[in-house]
C-alpha positions as CSV (number, residue, x, y, z in Angstrom):
1,M,219.3,94.8,47.5
2,N,219.0,98.5,47.6
3,R,215.4,98.0,45.5
4,P,212.6,95.2,46.8
5,L,211.6,92.3,44.5
6,L,208.3,92.8,44.2
7,I,205.4,89.6,44.6
8,V,202.5,90.1,42.8
9,K,200.3,88.2,45.1
10,T,197.2,86.8,42.3
11,G,195.6,84.4,44.9
12,S,195.9,82.5,48.5
13,S,196.0,79.5,49.2
14,I,193.8,76.0,51.2
15,P,193.0,78.1,53.8
16,S,193.5,75.4,56.3
17,L,197.0,75.5,55.0
18,V,197.6,79.4,55.1
19,A,196.6,78.7,59.0
20,R,199.7,76.2,59.4
21,R,201.9,77.6,56.8
22,G,201.2,80.5,55.9
23,D,200.9,82.2,52.0
24,F,202.4,81.1,48.7
25,E,204.2,85.2,49.4
26,D,205.6,84.1,52.4
27,W,206.7,80.6,50.5
28,I,207.9,82.3,47.9
29,A,209.9,85.3,50.5
30,Q,211.5,82.0,51.8
31,G,212.8,80.5,49.2
32,L,214.1,83.5,47.8
33,G,216.5,83.5,50.9
34,L,215.3,87.4,51.7
35,S,213.6,89.3,54.5
36,R,210.1,90.8,54.5
37,A,212.3,94.4,54.1
38,E,214.1,93.4,51.2
39,I,210.7,92.4,50.0
40,T,207.2,94.5,48.3
41,I,203.6,92.0,48.4
42,V,201.4,93.5,45.8
43,D,197.8,92.3,45.9
44,V,196.3,92.0,43.3
45,P,192.7,90.6,43.7
46,K,192.3,93.2,46.2
47,G,193.0,96.2,44.2
48,E,196.8,97.0,45.5
49,R,198.3,99.0,42.8
50,L,201.4,97.7,41.3
51,P,204.4,99.8,41.0
52,S,206.6,100.7,37.8
53,T,209.2,98.1,37.1
54,D,212.1,100.8,37.8
55,V,211.4,100.8,41.1
56,V,212.0,96.9,42.0
57,C,214.8,94.9,41.2
58,G,212.8,91.7,40.7
59,V,208.9,90.8,39.4
60,I,207.2,87.0,40.9
61,I,203.6,86.6,40.1
62,S,202.3,84.2,42.0
63,G,200.0,80.8,41.6
64,A,196.3,81.3,42.3
65,H,193.2,78.9,42.6
66,A,191.1,81.4,40.1
67,M,191.9,80.9,36.5
68,V,193.6,83.2,33.4
69,T,190.5,82.4,31.1
70,E,187.8,83.7,34.2
71,H,189.1,87.0,32.7
72,Q,188.8,88.3,35.9
73,A,189.2,92.6,36.4
74,W,192.3,92.6,38.7
75,S,193.4,90.0,36.3
76,E,193.4,91.7,33.3
77,R,194.9,94.9,34.4
78,A,197.9,93.1,35.6
79,A,197.9,91.6,32.7
80,E,198.2,95.1,31.0
81,W,200.8,95.9,33.3
82,L,202.7,93.0,32.7
83,N,202.3,93.6,28.8
84,N,203.6,96.9,29.2
85,A,206.7,96.3,31.2
86,V,207.7,93.2,28.7
87,E,207.5,95.2,25.4
88,N,208.4,98.5,27.0
89,G,211.7,96.9,26.9
90,K,212.4,96.7,30.7
91,T,215.7,95.2,32.3
92,T,214.0,93.8,35.3
93,P,213.8,90.4,35.7
94,I,210.0,88.5,36.1
95,L,208.9,84.9,37.1
96,G,205.6,83.7,36.8
97,I,205.1,80.6,39.3
98,C,201.8,78.6,37.8
99,Y,199.3,81.4,37.3
100,G,201.7,83.7,36.9
101,H,203.0,81.6,34.5
102,Q,200.1,81.1,32.4
103,L,199.3,84.9,32.7
104,L,202.8,85.8,31.5
105,A,202.1,84.0,28.4
106,Y,198.1,85.6,28.2
107,A,199.5,88.8,28.3
108,L,201.8,88.5,25.8
109,D,199.5,86.8,23.2
110,G,199.6,83.7,23.8
111,E,196.5,80.9,24.5
112,V,195.9,79.5,28.1
113,G,193.0,76.9,28.9
114,D,192.4,73.8,30.3
115,N,194.9,71.3,30.2
116,P,193.9,68.3,27.5
117,N,196.4,65.5,29.5
118,G,194.5,66.0,32.6
119,R,195.0,67.9,36.2
120,E,198.6,67.5,36.9
121,F,199.3,66.9,41.2
122,G,202.9,65.5,43.2
123,T,206.6,66.1,42.1
124,V,207.0,65.5,38.7
125,D,210.5,64.8,37.1
126,I,211.4,67.8,34.7
127,H,213.2,67.4,31.8
128,P,214.8,71.0,30.3
129,R,215.9,71.5,27.9
130,A,219.5,69.9,25.2
131,D,221.1,72.7,25.7
132,G,220.9,74.1,28.9
133,G,221.9,77.5,27.8
134,D,219.3,79.3,30.1
135,P,220.5,81.4,33.4
136,L,217.5,80.6,35.5
137,F,218.3,77.4,35.3
138,A,222.0,77.0,35.1
139,G,223.1,74.7,37.8
140,L,219.8,73.9,39.3
141,P,220.3,69.7,40.9
142,L,220.0,67.3,38.4
143,P,217.8,65.5,37.7
144,I,214.9,68.2,37.9
145,Q,212.3,67.6,39.4
146,G,209.1,69.6,41.0
147,H,206.1,70.1,42.3
148,V,203.4,70.5,40.8
149,S,199.4,71.6,41.1
150,H,197.6,72.8,38.2
151,T,194.4,72.6,35.7
152,Q,195.2,74.8,33.1
153,S,198.1,75.2,31.0
154,V,199.7,77.4,28.6
155,L,198.0,75.6,25.1
156,K,200.3,78.3,22.6
157,L,203.3,80.2,22.7
158,P,203.5,84.3,22.3
159,E,205.7,84.7,19.4
160,G,208.9,84.9,20.4
161,A,208.8,82.6,23.3
162,Q,210.5,79.6,23.8
163,V,210.5,76.1,25.6
164,L,212.8,75.5,28.4
165,A,211.6,72.2,30.2
166,T,208.8,69.5,29.7
167,S,206.8,66.7,32.1
168,A,204.9,64.1,31.0
169,M,202.0,66.1,31.3
170,E,202.7,69.5,30.8
171,P,204.9,70.2,27.0
172,H,204.5,73.4,28.5
173,T,206.5,73.3,31.8
174,A,209.3,76.3,31.7
175,I,209.5,78.7,29.0
176,V,211.5,81.8,28.2
177,F,208.9,84.6,27.3
178,A,211.3,87.4,26.7
179,P,215.4,87.9,28.1
180,R,215.1,87.3,31.5
181,V,211.2,86.8,31.8
182,W,209.9,82.9,32.6
183,G,207.2,81.0,33.6
184,V,207.3,77.9,35.0
185,Q,204.2,75.9,35.7
186,F,205.8,74.1,38.5
187,H,206.0,75.3,42.2
188,P,209.5,76.1,43.3
189,E,207.9,77.3,46.2
190,F,206.1,74.0,47.6
191,D,207.7,71.7,49.6
192,A,206.2,68.1,50.0
193,D,203.7,68.3,52.7
194,I,202.2,71.4,50.6
195,V,201.6,69.5,47.5
196,R,200.0,66.3,49.4
197,T,197.8,68.6,51.0
198,Y,196.8,70.0,47.3
199,I,196.5,66.7,47.0
200,H,194.6,65.2,49.5
201,A,192.2,68.5,48.8
202,Y,191.5,67.8,45.5
203,A,191.2,64.1,45.7
204,D,187.8,63.2,44.7
205,V,188.1,65.7,41.6
206,L,191.4,63.9,40.4
207,R,189.7,60.3,41.1
208,S,186.4,62.0,38.5
209,E,188.8,62.5,36.4
210,G,190.4,58.9,36.8
211,Q,193.5,59.4,38.3
212,D,194.7,57.9,41.2
213,P,195.3,60.3,44.0
214,E,197.4,57.4,46.1
215,Q,199.7,57.0,43.7
216,R,199.8,61.0,43.1
217,L,200.8,60.9,46.9
218,A,203.5,58.2,47.0
219,T,205.5,60.6,43.8
220,C,205.8,63.1,46.9
221,H,209.0,64.0,47.9
222,D,211.0,67.4,49.5
223,T,213.4,68.4,46.3
224,P,216.3,70.8,47.0
225,V,215.8,72.3,42.7
226,G,212.6,74.9,43.6
227,T,214.7,76.8,46.3
228,A,217.5,76.6,44.0
229,L,215.5,78.1,41.0
230,L,214.1,80.7,43.5
231,R,218.1,82.1,44.4
232,Q,218.4,81.8,41.2
233,F,216.0,84.1,40.6
234,A,217.3,86.7,43.4
235,R,220.9,87.2,42.4
236,L,219.5,87.7,39.0
237,A,217.4,90.3,40.4
238,K,219.9,91.8,42.1
239,Q,222.6,91.6,39.3
240,S,220.2,93.6,37.3
241,M,220.4,96.6,39.8
242,K,223.8,97.0,38.3
Protein backbone atom coordinates (compact mmCIF):
# COMPACT_ATOMS: atom_id res chain seq x y z
CA MET A 1 0.00 0.00 0.00
CA ASN A 2 1.36 3.45 -0.89
CA ARG A 3 -0.62 5.07 1.92
CA PRO A 4 -0.87 3.51 5.38
CA LEU A 5 -4.04 2.20 6.96
CA LEU A 6 -4.99 4.22 10.05
CA ILE A 7 -5.96 2.47 13.29
CA VAL A 8 -7.71 4.90 15.63
CA LYS A 9 -6.90 3.52 19.07
CA THR A 10 -9.71 4.41 21.49
CA GLY A 11 -8.54 2.40 24.48
CA SER A 12 -6.64 -0.62 25.76
CA SER A 13 -7.68 -4.13 26.65
CA ILE A 14 -7.39 -5.90 30.03
CA PRO A 15 -3.86 -5.19 31.37
CA SER A 16 -2.97 -8.83 32.00
CA LEU A 17 -4.17 -9.72 28.50
CA VAL A 18 -2.16 -6.86 26.98
CA ALA A 19 0.95 -8.16 28.78
CA ARG A 20 0.35 -11.66 27.46
CA ARG A 21 -1.07 -11.10 23.98
CA GLY A 22 -0.71 -7.43 22.98
CA ASP A 23 -3.46 -4.84 22.57
CA PHE A 24 -6.38 -4.09 20.24
CA GLU A 25 -4.18 -2.55 17.56
CA ASP A 26 -1.86 -5.59 17.53
CA TRP A 27 -4.75 -7.99 17.01
CA ILE A 28 -6.26 -5.77 14.30
CA ALA A 29 -2.93 -5.53 12.45
CA GLN A 30 -2.51 -9.30 12.61
CA GLY A 31 -6.03 -9.85 11.28
CA LEU A 32 -5.44 -7.40 8.44
CA GLY A 33 -2.28 -9.23 7.45
CA LEU A 34 -0.34 -5.95 7.36
CA SER A 35 3.05 -5.06 8.78
CA ARG A 36 3.55 -2.16 11.19
CA ALA A 37 5.16 -0.26 8.31
CA GLU A 38 1.81 -0.35 6.51
CA ILE A 39 -0.15 0.96 9.51
CA THR A 40 -0.40 4.26 11.36
CA ILE A 41 -1.72 4.11 14.92
CA VAL A 42 -3.18 7.23 16.57
CA ASP A 43 -3.97 6.94 20.30
CA VAL A 44 -6.77 9.48 20.70
CA PRO A 45 -7.24 9.16 24.49
CA LYS A 46 -3.59 10.23 24.81
CA GLY A 47 -4.33 13.36 22.79
CA GLU A 48 -2.65 12.27 19.57
CA ARG A 49 -3.94 14.17 16.55
CA LEU A 50 -5.92 12.45 13.81
CA PRO A 51 -4.65 13.06 10.26
CA SER A 52 -6.62 13.92 7.17
CA THR A 53 -8.18 10.88 5.54
CA ASP A 54 -6.43 12.01 2.35
CA VAL A 55 -3.14 10.58 3.63
CA VAL A 56 -4.44 7.11 4.56
CA CYS A 57 -6.00 4.32 2.53
CA GLY A 58 -8.49 3.25 5.18
CA VAL A 59 -9.53 3.78 8.80
CA ILE A 60 -10.33 1.29 11.57
CA ILE A 61 -11.66 2.57 14.91
CA SER A 62 -10.84 0.14 17.69
CA GLY A 63 -12.80 -1.11 20.64
CA ALA A 64 -12.43 0.39 24.13
CA HIS A 65 -13.55 -0.11 27.72
CA ALA A 66 -14.93 3.43 27.78
CA MET A 67 -18.56 4.17 26.93
CA VAL A 68 -19.60 6.51 24.12
CA THR A 69 -22.27 7.90 26.47
CA GLU A 70 -19.54 9.16 28.83
CA HIS A 71 -18.84 11.87 26.21
CA GLN A 72 -15.18 12.12 27.10
CA ALA A 73 -13.38 15.00 25.39
CA TRP A 74 -11.15 12.77 23.25
CA SER A 75 -14.16 10.74 22.13
CA GLU A 76 -16.10 13.85 21.17
CA ARG A 77 -13.12 15.05 19.10
CA ALA A 78 -12.90 11.67 17.37
CA ALA A 79 -16.65 11.74 16.67
CA GLU A 80 -16.35 15.18 15.10
CA TRP A 81 -13.45 13.95 12.96
CA LEU A 82 -15.50 10.95 11.81
CA ASN A 83 -18.51 13.10 11.04
CA ASN A 84 -16.38 15.38 8.88
CA ALA A 85 -14.77 12.43 7.11
CA VAL A 86 -18.15 10.92 6.20
CA GLU A 87 -19.99 14.17 5.50
CA ASN A 88 -17.23 15.36 3.17
CA GLY A 89 -17.99 12.39 0.92
CA LYS A 90 -14.51 10.88 1.13
CA THR A 91 -14.13 7.49 -0.50
CA THR A 92 -11.68 6.31 2.18
CA PRO A 93 -13.10 3.08 3.67
CA ILE A 94 -13.90 3.25 7.39
CA LEU A 95 -14.63 0.35 9.76
CA GLY A 96 -15.69 0.79 13.39
CA ILE A 97 -15.27 -2.12 15.80
CA CYS A 98 -17.47 -2.31 18.94
CA TYR A 99 -16.77 1.10 20.54
CA GLY A 100 -15.78 2.33 17.08
CA HIS A 101 -19.07 1.00 15.68
CA GLN A 102 -21.01 2.91 18.34
CA LEU A 103 -18.86 6.02 17.92
CA LEU A 104 -19.64 6.10 14.20
CA ALA A 105 -23.37 5.85 14.93
CA TYR A 106 -23.15 8.65 17.49
CA ALA A 107 -21.03 10.82 15.18
CA LEU A 108 -23.66 10.53 12.45
CA ASP A 109 -26.58 11.44 14.78
CA GLY A 110 -27.65 7.95 15.76
CA GLU A 111 -28.33 6.92 19.37
CA VAL A 112 -26.10 4.79 21.62
CA GLY A 113 -26.92 3.37 25.05
CA ASP A 114 -27.01 0.26 27.19
CA ASN A 115 -28.16 -2.81 25.29
CA PRO A 116 -31.69 -3.48 26.60
CA ASN A 117 -31.08 -7.21 26.11
CA GLY A 118 -28.08 -7.16 28.46
CA ARG A 119 -24.36 -7.67 27.99
CA GLU A 120 -23.37 -9.85 25.07
CA PHE A 121 -20.30 -12.05 25.61
CA GLY A 122 -18.99 -15.13 23.84
CA THR A 123 -18.99 -16.51 20.31
CA VAL A 124 -22.37 -15.90 18.68
CA ASP A 125 -24.21 -16.67 15.47
CA ILE A 126 -24.43 -13.65 13.18
CA HIS A 127 -27.31 -13.47 10.73
CA PRO A 128 -26.57 -11.40 7.61
CA ARG A 129 -29.33 -9.73 5.65
CA ALA A 130 -30.91 -11.87 2.95
CA ASP A 131 -29.50 -10.17 -0.14
CA GLY A 132 -25.85 -10.48 0.95
CA GLY A 133 -24.81 -7.76 -1.50
CA ASP A 134 -22.47 -5.74 0.70
CA PRO A 135 -18.80 -5.83 -0.40
CA LEU A 136 -17.41 -6.13 3.15
CA PHE A 137 -19.44 -9.27 3.85
CA ALA A 138 -19.14 -10.81 0.39
CA GLY A 139 -17.60 -14.26 0.46
CA LEU A 140 -17.30 -14.60 4.25
CA PRO A 141 -17.13 -18.21 5.49
CA LEU A 142 -20.52 -19.64 6.47
CA PRO A 143 -22.00 -19.88 9.02
CA ILE A 144 -20.99 -16.42 10.19
CA GLN A 145 -19.96 -16.44 13.84
CA GLY A 146 -18.16 -13.70 15.74
CA HIS A 147 -16.73 -12.90 19.15
CA VAL A 148 -18.60 -10.33 21.25
CA SER A 149 -17.90 -8.45 24.47
CA HIS A 150 -20.01 -5.34 24.95
CA THR A 151 -22.43 -3.54 27.24
CA GLN A 152 -23.67 -0.73 25.01
CA SER A 153 -25.16 -0.86 21.53
CA VAL A 154 -26.45 1.28 18.72
CA LEU A 155 -30.08 1.87 19.74
CA LYS A 156 -31.14 4.08 16.83
CA LEU A 157 -29.65 4.13 13.35
CA PRO A 158 -28.45 7.38 11.80
CA GLU A 159 -30.42 8.55 8.79
CA GLY A 160 -29.58 6.52 5.70
CA ALA A 161 -27.83 3.70 7.60
CA GLN A 162 -28.81 0.09 6.94
CA VAL A 163 -28.51 -3.04 9.07
CA LEU A 164 -26.29 -5.71 7.51
CA ALA A 165 -26.47 -8.35 10.26
CA THR A 166 -28.05 -9.20 13.61
CA SER A 167 -27.54 -11.64 16.49
CA ALA A 168 -29.89 -13.07 19.10
CA MET A 169 -29.17 -10.22 21.55
CA GLU A 170 -28.14 -7.49 19.13
CA PRO A 171 -30.34 -6.10 16.32
CA HIS A 172 -27.49 -3.95 14.98
CA THR A 173 -24.56 -6.36 14.82
CA ALA A 174 -23.33 -4.85 11.56
CA ILE A 175 -24.30 -1.56 9.91
CA VAL A 176 -23.38 0.20 6.70
CA PHE A 177 -23.57 3.89 7.57
CA ALA A 178 -22.64 5.27 4.16
CA PRO A 179 -20.82 3.98 1.07
CA ARG A 180 -17.57 2.38 2.33
CA VAL A 181 -18.39 3.17 5.96
CA TRP A 182 -19.17 0.16 8.17
CA GLY A 183 -19.52 -0.72 11.82
CA VAL A 184 -19.52 -4.13 13.50
CA GLN A 185 -20.55 -4.74 17.10
CA PHE A 186 -18.54 -7.95 17.19
CA HIS A 187 -14.73 -8.13 17.43
CA PRO A 188 -13.16 -9.52 14.24
CA GLU A 189 -9.73 -9.12 15.86
CA PHE A 190 -10.57 -11.44 18.82
CA ASP A 191 -9.89 -15.15 19.02
CA ALA A 192 -11.40 -17.67 21.44
CA ASP A 193 -8.64 -17.14 24.02
CA ILE A 194 -9.26 -13.39 24.09
CA VAL A 195 -13.04 -13.63 24.43
CA ARG A 196 -12.68 -16.28 27.16
CA THR A 197 -10.42 -13.89 29.06
CA TYR A 198 -13.13 -11.23 28.87
CA ILE A 199 -15.79 -13.61 30.15
CA HIS A 200 -13.59 -14.60 33.11
CA ALA A 201 -12.89 -10.92 33.86
CA TYR A 202 -16.60 -10.03 33.84
CA ALA A 203 -17.93 -13.29 35.34
CA ASP A 204 -19.21 -11.70 38.56
CA VAL A 205 -20.92 -8.89 36.64
CA LEU A 206 -22.57 -11.39 34.32
CA ARG A 207 -23.81 -13.45 37.28
CA SER A 208 -25.19 -10.32 38.95
CA GLU A 209 -27.26 -9.70 35.80
CA GLY A 210 -28.64 -13.24 35.71
CA GLN A 211 -26.30 -14.59 33.03
CA ASP A 212 -24.26 -17.79 33.28
CA PRO A 213 -20.58 -17.19 32.46
CA GLU A 214 -19.95 -20.94 32.24
CA GLN A 215 -22.56 -21.19 29.52
CA ARG A 216 -20.93 -18.24 27.74
CA LEU A 217 -17.54 -19.92 28.00
CA ALA A 218 -19.00 -23.06 26.47
CA THR A 219 -19.93 -21.09 23.33
CA CYS A 220 -16.37 -19.88 22.71
CA HIS A 221 -14.46 -21.33 19.78
CA ASP A 222 -12.20 -19.99 17.08
CA THR A 223 -13.84 -18.85 13.87
CA PRO A 224 -12.28 -17.75 10.55
CA VAL A 225 -14.83 -14.98 9.99
CA GLY A 226 -13.03 -12.18 11.81
CA THR A 227 -9.78 -12.56 9.92
CA ALA A 228 -11.65 -12.96 6.63
CA LEU A 229 -13.57 -9.72 7.26
CA LEU A 230 -10.42 -7.77 8.19
CA ARG A 231 -8.58 -9.09 5.12
CA GLN A 232 -11.55 -8.07 2.99
CA PHE A 233 -11.43 -4.58 4.49
CA ALA A 234 -7.69 -4.38 3.74
CA ARG A 235 -8.40 -5.30 0.10
CA LEU A 236 -11.12 -2.65 -0.16
CA ALA A 237 -8.74 -0.08 1.35
CA LYS A 238 -6.07 -0.99 -1.18
CA GLN A 239 -8.59 -0.69 -4.03
CA SER A 240 -9.58 2.79 -2.82
CA MET A 241 -6.15 4.09 -3.86
CA LYS A 242 -6.65 3.15 -7.52
